[in-house]
C-alpha positions as CSV (number, residue, x, y, z in Angstrom):
1,M,-0.1,-0.2,0.0
2,N,1.3,3.5,-0.9
3,I,1.5,5.7,2.0
4,T,1.3,8.7,0.1
5,Y,-2.0,7.9,-0.9
6,L,-3.2,6.8,2.1
7,L,-2.4,9.8,3.8
8,F,-4.4,11.9,0.9
9,F,-7.4,9.8,1.2
10,L,-7.5,9.7,4.6
11,C,-7.4,13.7,4.8
12,I,-10.2,14.1,2.2
13,I,-12.2,11.6,4.4
14,V,-11.4,13.5,8.0
15,C,-12.2,16.9,6.2
16,T,-15.3,15.3,5.3
17,L,-16.7,14.1,8.6
18,I,-16.0,17.3,10.2
19,I,-17.9,19.2,7.4
20,T,-20.7,16.3,8.6
21,Y,-20.3,16.6,12.3
22,W,-20.3,21.0,12.1
23,A,-24.1,20.5,9.6
24,A,-25.5,17.5,11.4
25,R,-26.2,20.4,14.5
26,Q,-27.7,22.3,12.0
27,S,-30.2,19.4,10.8
28,K,-32.7,19.5,13.2
29,T,-35.9,20.5,11.3
30,T,-37.3,18.9,7.7
31,N,-36.2,22.5,6.4
32,Q,-33.1,22.4,7.2
33,F,-32.3,18.4,6.2
34,Y,-34.1,18.7,3.3
35,I,-32.8,22.5,1.5
36,A,-30.5,23.7,4.1
37,A,-33.1,26.3,5.2
38,G,-32.8,27.7,1.8
39,S,-29.7,29.2,3.0
40,L,-27.2,29.1,0.5
41,T,-26.1,32.1,-1.8
42,G,-26.2,32.0,-5.5
43,M,-22.4,31.1,-5.2
44,Q,-22.3,28.7,-2.5
45,N,-25.2,26.7,-4.7
46,G,-23.7,27.0,-7.7
47,M,-20.5,25.8,-6.8
48,A,-22.6,22.9,-5.1
49,I,-24.5,22.5,-8.5
50,A,-21.3,21.9,-10.1
51,G,-20.1,19.5,-7.2
52,D,-23.2,17.4,-7.7
53,Y,-23.2,17.1,-11.5
54,I,-19.4,16.7,-12.5
55,S,-19.2,13.2,-11.6
56,A,-16.8,10.6,-11.4
57,A,-18.2,9.8,-15.1
58,S,-17.3,13.5,-15.9
59,F,-14.1,13.5,-14.7
60,L,-12.1,10.6,-15.3
61,G,-14.5,9.1,-18.0
62,I,-14.2,11.8,-20.5
63,V,-10.8,12.7,-20.0
64,G,-10.4,8.9,-20.5
65,T,-12.6,9.3,-24.3
66,V,-10.8,12.1,-25.2
67,A,-7.5,10.5,-24.7
68,L,-8.5,7.3,-26.5
69,N,-11.1,8.5,-29.1
70,G,-10.3,12.1,-29.5
71,F,-13.0,14.5,-30.9
72,D,-15.9,12.4,-29.8
73,G,-14.7,12.4,-26.6
74,F,-15.3,15.9,-26.2
75,L,-18.9,15.5,-27.7
76,Y,-19.9,14.3,-24.3
77,A,-18.4,17.3,-22.4
78,I,-20.0,19.9,-25.0
79,G,-23.6,17.9,-24.5
80,F,-23.4,18.1,-20.5
81,L,-22.5,22.0,-20.7
82,V,-25.3,22.9,-23.9
83,S,-28.2,21.1,-21.0
84,Y,-28.1,23.9,-18.7
85,L,-29.2,26.1,-21.2
86,I,-32.8,24.2,-21.0
87,V,-32.6,24.5,-17.6
88,L,-32.0,28.2,-17.2
89,F,-34.1,29.1,-19.3
90,F,-37.3,26.6,-19.0
91,I,-37.2,24.8,-15.8
92,A,-35.1,26.6,-12.7
93,E,-37.9,29.5,-11.7
94,P,-40.9,27.7,-12.2
95,V,-39.4,25.1,-10.1
96,H,-38.0,27.1,-7.4
97,R,-41.4,29.1,-7.3
98,L,-43.7,26.0,-7.0
99,G,-41.8,23.2,-5.1
100,R,-40.8,23.2,-1.9
101,Y,-38.4,20.3,-1.1
102,S,-39.2,17.8,-3.8
103,L,-40.3,17.3,-7.7
104,G,-43.4,15.8,-6.3
105,D,-44.3,19.3,-4.9
106,V,-44.0,21.2,-8.4
107,I,-46.1,18.8,-9.9
108,C,-48.5,18.6,-7.2
109,A,-48.8,22.3,-6.9
110,R,-51.2,22.2,-9.9
111,F,-52.0,18.5,-9.7
112,P,-52.8,17.4,-5.8
113,S,-52.6,13.8,-6.4
114,D,-51.1,11.1,-4.2
115,R,-51.0,8.6,-8.1
116,V,-49.2,11.7,-9.3
117,R,-46.8,12.3,-6.4
118,G,-46.0,9.1,-5.5
119,T,-45.6,8.2,-9.5
120,M,-42.7,11.0,-8.9
121,A,-41.3,9.7,-6.4
122,V,-40.9,6.5,-7.8
123,G,-39.4,7.7,-10.9
124,T,-36.9,9.7,-8.3
125,L,-35.8,6.8,-6.6
126,V,-34.7,4.6,-10.3
127,I,-33.0,7.7,-11.6
128,S,-30.7,8.3,-8.1
129,V,-30.3,4.5,-7.5
130,L,-29.1,3.9,-11.2
131,Y,-26.7,6.8,-11.1
132,M,-25.3,5.5,-7.9
133,I,-24.5,2.5,-9.1
134,P,-21.8,3.3,-11.6
135,Q,-20.7,6.0,-9.3
136,L,-19.8,3.2,-6.4
137,V,-18.4,0.5,-9.2
138,A,-16.0,3.5,-9.9
139,A,-15.2,4.3,-6.2
140,G,-14.3,0.7,-5.4
141,L,-11.8,0.3,-8.3
142,L,-10.4,3.4,-7.8
143,I,-9.5,2.6,-3.9
144,R,-8.7,-1.1,-5.1
145,L,-6.0,-0.3,-7.7
146,L,-4.4,2.9,-5.8
147,L,-4.6,1.4,-2.1
148,D,-4.6,-2.3,-2.8
149,I,-7.9,-2.7,-1.0
150,N,-10.1,-5.5,-2.3
151,Y,-13.0,-3.9,-4.1
152,S,-16.1,-4.9,-1.3
153,T,-14.5,-3.4,1.0
154,S,-14.1,-0.6,-1.2
155,V,-17.0,-0.2,-2.2
156,L,-18.4,-0.5,1.8
157,I,-16.0,2.5,2.5
158,I,-17.7,4.3,0.2
159,G,-21.0,3.4,1.0
160,S,-20.7,4.1,4.5
161,L,-19.2,7.5,3.9
162,M,-22.1,8.9,1.9
163,T,-24.6,7.6,4.2
164,I,-23.2,9.1,7.0
165,Y,-22.9,12.5,5.5
166,V,-26.8,12.3,4.5
167,V,-28.3,10.3,7.7
168,F,-26.5,13.0,10.1
169,G,-25.6,16.2,8.1
170,G,-28.6,16.1,5.2
171,M,-28.6,18.6,2.9
172,F,-26.0,21.2,5.1
173,A,-23.3,18.8,4.7
174,T,-24.1,17.3,1.5
175,S,-23.8,20.9,-0.2
176,W,-20.9,21.6,1.3
177,V,-18.8,18.4,0.5
178,Q,-19.8,19.6,-2.8
179,I,-18.3,23.1,-2.6
180,V,-15.3,21.8,-1.1
181,K,-14.5,19.1,-3.9
182,T,-15.3,21.8,-7.0
183,V,-12.9,23.7,-5.1
184,L,-10.2,21.0,-5.3
185,L,-11.2,19.6,-8.4
186,L,-10.7,23.1,-10.2
187,S,-7.8,24.2,-8.5
188,G,-6.2,20.6,-8.9
189,T,-7.3,20.2,-12.8
190,F,-6.2,23.6,-13.5
191,L,-2.6,22.9,-11.9
192,L,-2.1,20.0,-14.0
193,S,-3.3,21.5,-17.0
194,L,-0.7,24.0,-16.8
195,I,1.9,21.6,-16.3
196,V,1.0,19.9,-19.5
197,F,1.2,23.3,-21.1
198,S,4.5,24.1,-19.9
199,R,6.1,20.3,-20.6
200,F,5.7,21.8,-24.3
201,D,7.2,25.0,-23.5
202,W,3.3,26.9,-23.9
203,N,2.8,26.2,-27.4
204,V,-0.2,24.7,-28.4
205,A,1.1,23.3,-31.9
206,A,3.8,21.0,-30.3
207,L,1.1,19.6,-28.1
208,I,-1.4,18.4,-30.9
209,Q,2.0,17.3,-32.6
210,E,2.6,15.2,-30.2
211,V,-0.8,14.1,-29.9
212,Q,-0.7,12.7,-33.5
213,L,2.3,10.7,-32.7
214,G,1.1,9.0,-29.3
215,T,-2.0,7.8,-31.0
216,P,-2.8,4.9,-33.4
217,L,-5.6,8.0,-35.1
218,G,-3.3,10.0,-36.5
219,E,-4.8,13.0,-37.8
220,Q,-7.8,11.3,-37.3
221,F,-7.8,12.1,-33.6
222,F,-9.2,15.5,-34.3
223,L,-12.2,14.3,-36.4
224,P,-15.6,12.7,-35.7
225,G,-16.2,9.3,-36.5
226,N,-13.9,7.3,-33.7
227,L,-16.4,6.7,-31.1
228,F,-19.6,6.4,-33.0
229,D,-19.4,5.2,-36.6
230,E,-23.1,6.3,-36.6
231,P,-24.0,9.8,-36.7
232,L,-27.6,9.1,-35.7
233,E,-25.8,7.3,-32.3
234,T,-24.2,10.6,-31.9
235,L,-27.6,12.4,-32.3
236,S,-29.5,10.3,-29.9
237,L,-26.4,10.2,-27.1
238,Q,-26.4,14.4,-27.6
239,L,-30.4,14.3,-27.3
240,A,-30.0,12.7,-23.9
241,L,-27.3,14.4,-22.8
242,I,-28.7,17.9,-23.3
243,L,-32.0,16.9,-22.3
244,G,-31.4,14.7,-19.1
245,T,-29.8,17.3,-17.1
246,A,-33.4,19.3,-16.8
247,G,-35.0,15.7,-15.5
248,L,-32.2,14.8,-12.9
249,P,-33.7,15.1,-9.6
250,H,-30.5,15.6,-7.7
251,I,-29.8,18.7,-9.4
252,L,-33.3,20.4,-9.6
253,I,-33.6,19.9,-6.1
254,R,-30.7,22.4,-5.4
255,F,-33.1,25.4,-6.6
256,F,-35.2,25.2,-3.3
257,T,-31.5,25.8,-1.3
258,V,-31.6,29.5,-2.2
259,R,-33.9,32.0,-0.8
260,N,-35.3,34.1,-4.3
261,T,-35.4,33.6,-8.2
262,K,-32.4,36.1,-7.9
263,E,-30.2,33.6,-6.6
264,V,-31.4,30.9,-8.4
265,R,-29.9,32.2,-11.7
266,K,-26.5,33.2,-9.6
267,S,-26.3,29.5,-9.2
268,L,-27.1,28.5,-13.0
269,L,-24.6,31.3,-14.3
270,T,-21.9,30.4,-11.6
271,S,-22.3,26.4,-12.0
272,T,-22.4,26.9,-15.9
273,G,-19.0,28.7,-16.0
274,I,-17.6,26.6,-13.3
275,I,-18.8,23.0,-15.8
276,G,-17.7,25.1,-19.3
277,L,-14.0,25.9,-17.6
278,F,-13.8,22.1,-16.2
279,Y,-14.7,20.7,-19.8
280,I,-12.0,23.0,-21.5
281,I,-9.7,21.5,-18.9
282,T,-10.5,17.9,-19.3
283,L,-9.9,18.4,-23.3
284,I,-6.2,19.7,-21.9
285,L,-5.7,16.6,-19.9
286,G,-6.6,14.2,-22.4
287,L,-4.8,15.8,-25.0
288,G,-1.7,15.6,-22.2
289,A,-2.8,11.6,-21.6
290,V,-2.0,10.8,-25.2
291,A,0.9,13.0,-25.7
292,L,3.0,12.2,-22.2
293,V,1.8,8.7,-21.4
294,G,1.1,7.5,-24.5
295,Y,-2.0,5.4,-25.8
296,Q,-0.8,2.1,-25.7
297,Q,0.2,2.5,-22.2
298,L,-3.0,4.0,-21.7
299,I,-4.7,0.6,-22.9
300,T,-2.4,-1.5,-21.6
301,L,-3.1,-0.2,-17.6
302,D,-6.8,0.1,-18.1
303,P,-8.4,-0.5,-21.5
304,T,-11.8,1.9,-20.5
305,G,-9.1,5.0,-20.1
306,N,-10.6,5.7,-16.7
307,L,-7.3,6.1,-15.1
308,A,-5.8,8.8,-17.9
309,A,-5.9,11.6,-15.5
310,P,-4.6,9.7,-12.8
311,L,-1.8,8.2,-14.8
312,L,-1.0,11.6,-16.6
313,A,-0.4,13.0,-12.8
314,G,1.8,10.2,-12.0
315,Q,3.7,11.1,-15.3
316,L,4.1,14.6,-14.4
317,G,4.4,14.7,-10.7
318,G,5.2,11.6,-9.5
319,D,3.3,9.7,-6.1
320,F,2.6,13.4,-5.1
321,L,0.6,14.9,-7.6
322,M,-0.8,11.0,-8.9
323,A,-2.1,11.0,-5.2
324,F,-3.5,14.5,-5.1
325,I,-5.5,13.7,-8.4
326,S,-6.5,10.5,-6.9
327,A,-7.7,11.7,-4.0
328,I,-9.5,14.6,-6.1
329,A,-11.4,11.9,-7.9
330,F,-12.5,10.3,-4.5
331,T,-13.9,13.6,-3.6
332,T,-15.9,13.8,-6.8
333,I,-17.5,10.3,-6.3
334,V,-18.3,11.1,-2.5
335,A,-19.9,14.2,-3.4
336,V,-21.9,13.1,-6.2
337,V,-23.3,10.3,-4.8
338,A,-24.1,12.1,-1.4
339,G,-26.4,14.6,-3.9
340,L,-28.3,11.0,-4.9
341,V,-28.8,10.3,-1.6
342,I,-30.5,12.9,-0.4
343,S,-32.7,13.2,-4.0
344,A,-33.6,9.8,-2.9
345,T,-34.6,10.1,0.7
346,T,-36.2,13.5,0.1
347,A,-38.5,11.6,-2.4
348,F,-39.1,8.6,-0.2
349,S,-39.4,10.1,3.5
350,H,-41.4,13.6,2.7
351,D,-44.0,12.5,-0.7
352,I,-44.3,9.1,0.1
353,Y,-43.8,8.6,3.8
354,Y,-45.7,12.4,5.0
355,H,-47.6,13.2,1.9
356,I,-48.9,9.5,0.6
357,M,-48.5,7.1,4.0
358,K,-49.0,9.5,6.8
359,K,-51.5,12.0,4.9
360,G,-49.4,15.2,6.3
361,R,-50.4,14.1,10.0
362,T,-47.0,13.4,11.6
363,T,-44.3,15.6,13.8
364,E,-41.6,17.2,12.6
365,K,-39.0,14.9,14.8
366,R,-40.8,12.3,13.2
367,Q,-40.1,13.5,9.8
368,V,-36.6,13.8,9.9
369,R,-36.1,10.3,11.8
370,A,-37.9,8.7,8.6
371,A,-35.7,11.1,6.0
372,Q,-32.3,9.5,7.9
373,V,-33.8,5.7,8.3
374,S,-34.6,6.1,4.5
375,A,-31.4,7.5,3.8
376,F,-29.6,5.0,5.6
377,I,-32.0,2.3,3.4
378,I,-31.3,3.9,0.3
379,G,-27.5,4.0,0.9
380,L,-27.4,0.4,1.8
381,V,-29.7,-1.2,-1.1
382,S,-27.3,1.0,-3.5
383,T,-24.1,-0.4,-2.0
384,L,-25.2,-4.0,-2.4
385,F,-26.2,-3.6,-5.8
386,A,-22.6,-2.3,-6.8
387,L,-21.1,-5.4,-4.9
388,G,-23.2,-7.4,-7.3
389,L,-22.1,-5.7,-10.1
390,K,-18.2,-5.6,-9.7
391,N,-17.8,-7.7,-12.8
392,I,-20.1,-6.4,-14.9
393,N,-19.7,-3.1,-17.3
394,V,-22.0,-0.5,-15.5
395,T,-20.9,2.3,-17.8
396,F,-24.2,2.5,-19.6
397,L,-26.4,2.8,-16.2
398,V,-24.9,6.6,-17.0
399,S,-26.3,7.3,-20.5
400,L,-29.3,5.4,-19.0
401,T,-29.7,7.8,-16.1
402,F,-29.9,10.4,-18.6
403,I,-32.6,8.9,-21.2
404,V,-35.1,8.1,-18.2
405,A,-34.6,11.5,-17.1
406,A,-34.8,13.2,-20.4
407,S,-37.9,10.8,-21.3
408,S,-39.8,10.5,-17.7
409,N,-39.4,13.7,-15.6
410,L,-38.9,16.3,-18.4
411,P,-42.3,16.1,-20.8
412,V,-44.2,15.9,-17.5
413,L,-42.3,19.0,-15.6
414,L,-42.5,21.2,-19.2
415,F,-46.5,20.0,-19.9
416,T,-47.3,20.8,-15.9
417,I,-45.9,24.3,-16.6
418,Y,-46.6,25.2,-19.7
419,W,-49.8,23.7,-21.4
420,K,-53.0,24.5,-20.2
421,R,-54.3,21.3,-21.4
422,F,-52.3,18.9,-19.3
423,N,-54.0,17.0,-16.6
424,R,-53.5,14.4,-13.6
425,A,-53.6,11.7,-16.4
426,G,-51.2,13.0,-18.8
427,A,-48.8,13.6,-16.0
428,V,-48.8,10.0,-14.4
429,T,-49.0,8.4,-18.7
430,G,-46.2,10.9,-19.5
431,M,-43.6,9.7,-16.6
432,I,-44.9,5.5,-16.7
433,S,-44.0,5.9,-20.0
434,G,-41.0,7.4,-20.6
435,L,-39.7,5.1,-17.7
436,V,-40.9,2.2,-18.8
437,G,-40.1,2.8,-22.5
438,A,-36.1,3.5,-21.7
439,F,-36.0,0.4,-19.6
440,V,-37.3,-1.3,-22.7
441,L,-34.9,-0.2,-25.2
442,V,-32.3,-0.6,-23.3
443,L,-33.3,-4.2,-22.6
444,F,-33.5,-5.1,-25.7
445,G,-30.4,-2.7,-26.9
446,P,-26.6,-4.0,-27.7
447,H,-25.4,-3.0,-23.6
448,I,-28.2,-6.0,-22.5
449,M,-28.4,-8.5,-25.6
450,H,-24.9,-9.2,-27.1
451,P,-24.4,-12.7,-28.9
452,V,-20.6,-13.0,-26.8
453,D,-20.5,-10.3,-24.4
454,G,-24.3,-9.8,-23.5
455,W,-26.3,-10.5,-20.5
456,I,-28.8,-11.9,-23.6
457,P,-26.8,-14.4,-25.8
458,H,-28.6,-12.6,-28.8
459,E,-28.7,-9.7,-31.7
460,P,-29.8,-6.9,-30.1
461,L,-33.3,-6.0,-31.4
462,I,-32.5,-2.3,-30.7
463,P,-29.3,-1.3,-32.4
464,L,-28.5,2.1,-30.7
465,N,-26.5,1.7,-27.5
466,N,-28.1,5.1,-26.8
467,P,-31.3,5.1,-27.5
468,G,-32.8,8.8,-26.6
469,I,-33.9,9.7,-29.9
470,I,-36.7,7.0,-29.3
471,A,-37.0,6.8,-25.8
472,I,-37.6,10.7,-25.3
473,P,-40.4,11.3,-27.7
474,L,-42.1,8.2,-26.2
475,G,-41.8,10.3,-22.8
476,F,-43.9,13.3,-24.4
477,L,-45.9,11.3,-26.9
478,G,-47.3,9.4,-23.7
479,A,-48.1,12.1,-21.8
480,Y,-49.7,13.7,-24.5
481,L,-52.0,11.1,-25.7
482,G,-52.3,10.6,-21.6
483,T,-53.6,13.8,-21.6
484,V,-56.1,14.1,-25.3
485,F,-57.5,10.3,-24.8
486,S,-58.4,11.0,-20.6
487,G,-61.3,13.6,-21.5
488,K,-61.4,17.4,-20.5
489,P,-58.9,19.1,-18.5
490,Q,-59.0,18.5,-14.6
491,E,-59.0,22.6,-13.6
492,N,-60.8,25.5,-15.1
493,A,-59.0,28.6,-17.1
494,A,-59.0,30.9,-14.0
495,D,-57.2,27.6,-12.1
496,F,-54.9,27.6,-14.7
497,A,-54.3,31.3,-14.9
498,K,-53.4,31.3,-11.3
499,F,-51.0,28.4,-11.4
500,T,-49.1,29.9,-14.5
501,V,-49.0,33.3,-12.9
502,K,-47.1,31.5,-9.7
503,A,-45.1,29.6,-11.8
504,H,-43.4,32.3,-13.7
505,T,-43.9,35.1,-11.2
506,G,-44.0,33.6,-7.5
507,A,-47.4,35.8,-6.9
508,G,-49.8,33.8,-4.8
509,G,-47.0,31.5,-3.2
510,D,-44.5,30.7,-0.7
511,R,-41.7,31.5,-3.1
512,R,-40.3,34.7,-4.6
């Protein structure tokens, strides 16, 4: 076991536990536990959103994908970044004004119904767990590689940590872990990118020339077509990435942690700036990995490319810098899974327990206790899934998460906010059709069905690796048809007008 790596990891763990101890003293009520009492500033929340969004797939995955596939790898980053424009212009402010703790609150502001709330809560739980599993698997593999600890122990460590953060610290602890992660991630990767440029005497042309020599792709490295042969596959992936963010529960509930819409806008502008800068840095690191580590060594040590950033750090600064970058990767995973746990916890304890099971008749203390118990159970279930999937490539779950979010949550949110005729039946059918459609398409696609490597040894019935181009229209179509065939709208024009005023101005509601 490398002592340098161990010390960095211990330092990260101790610091985050100190944050949790501080946060636990401020998380006594549901308002504090779920949304940090709305006390974050726009800049703080923007940093937390960036920390929530930049996952292990973003940091480790994109650097590796750029290093191995060139231009196509950077397409992932572009999709992730552009997605925030959809959130900024169409989703963020109405969600803040209409909701209190969860996405169920947002939809039920127009359609108060246990069925609607329960369906949205189940969708949130599914999306959160789907996203958590690959993060935990990545954490287990990273710790196993660097500290020589077996995979199961590694996953149990990260699973225990994320559960502790949420159970004891709630949204306060989760937010500040994400803020610390963002500062470490930006400073560490920016430093690494400067070292890359310094190795080529700050000459970008020299870096590009070395990249062409270091990769078997040559000049094709900077052209599309290395990752996906079919343009339809690329379009489908981009559609899921761009629209998926606007339906991710753990991102959207962050708009409840600030006091007003001015801070919501500040949050999004801050997070978009941070994410944009970060993805430029990942491009530089991907180029540096090819030029300085070399394609062949990257493939030999890790065929997936996920270790490209740590290997580049080791090449440039030895064990110390590699340990620092690896610790940042670890913090990245911790912060993201904590955010996912809090969103899943809110969906269960607030929507299912408080509203559906208890009908709003329970004490504040019992609500917080229910939230803590559900956080523990969700953390345990996700950890068990990750332990069972250690020998299976689960990277497709990341793209599946975005497809499910874009095909189930996004249509319902948009139609609820902007379509006058939309009704309860449309909300339920939209969520179910999007959720089921995405799963069926992936089940019959090449991730699951493959004659050699698939879970089902058969030729795939759906040839697309990323079936978002089919699943997302299915969600919108389900919401539309459910509304059209269910009869007349369940509210009059005056009710919708009042709802619209509240969604777009805050008048008539608790939020501004």
